[in-house]
C-alpha positions in Angstrom: -36.7 -12.2 59.7 -39.1 -9.3 58.5 -40.3 -6.6 60.4 -43.5 -8.6 61.4 -41.6 -11.6 62.8 -42.0 -13.9 59.7 -39.0 -15.8 58.6 -37.7 -15.4 55.1 -38.7 -19.0 54.3 -42.1 -18.9 55.7 -45.2 -17.6 53.7 -46.7 -14.6 55.5 -49.9 -15.1 56.9 -52.9 -12.7 56.0 -53.8 -10.1 58.4 -57.2 -10.7 60.1 -59.4 -7.7 60.8 -62.7 -7.3 62.3 -64.7 -4.9 60.1 -67.9 -3.6 61.2 -70.2 -2.4 58.3 -73.7 -1.1 57.9 -75.9 -4.0 57.1 -77.1 -2.1 54.0 -73.4 -1.9 52.9 -72.5 -5.5 53.5 -75.8 -6.6 51.6 -74.7 -4.4 48.6 -70.9 -5.4 48.7 -72.2 -9.2 49.1 -74.2 -8.8 45.8 -71.5 -7.0 44.2 -69.2 -9.9 44.9 -71.6 -12.5 43.8 -72.0 -10.7 40.5 -68.1 -10.8 40.0 -68.0 -14.7 41.4 -66.0 -13.3 44.3 -66.3 -13.9 48.2 -67.4 -10.8 50.1 -63.9 -10.7 51.6 -62.3 -11.2 48.3 -64.4 -8.3 46.9 -63.4 -5.9 50.0 -59.7 -6.8 49.5 -60.1 -6.1 45.6 -61.8 -2.9 46.4 -59.2 -1.6 49.1 -56.3 -2.7 46.7 -57.7 -0.8 43.7 -58.5 2.3 46.0 -54.7 2.2 47.4 -53.5 1.8 43.9 -55.6 4.9 42.5 -54.3 6.9 45.4 -50.6 6.1 44.8 -50.4 4.3 48.3 -50.2 0.7 47.3 -47.0 -0.6 49.1 -44.6 -2.2 46.6 -44.0 -5.2 48.9 -47.9 -6.0 48.7 -48.1 -9.3 47.2 -50.4 -9.3 44.3 -54.0 -10.3 44.6 -54.5 -14.0 44.2 -55.9 -15.1 40.6 -59.5 -16.1 40.5 -60.7 -19.3 39.2 -59.5 -22.8 39.3 -55.7 -23.4 40.2 -53.3 -24.6 37.4 -53.3 -28.3 37.1 -50.3 -30.2 38.0 -48.6 -32.3 35.4 
């Protein structure tokens, strides 16, 4: 088991966080996300990962950001 109680064979669940934002900031993030074809949540995740990486604080065990677009076809 890992430190957060997940077994090795089970995928880790993403953490859910309640985030309070100024409405104008949320609107700006939502517009930016739409421009980049992301959800607002994905945009916030992207920006936090980028900030952590630039600050040298992105944990090595952090999973890579999911790829955008359609999943690869099977077969």
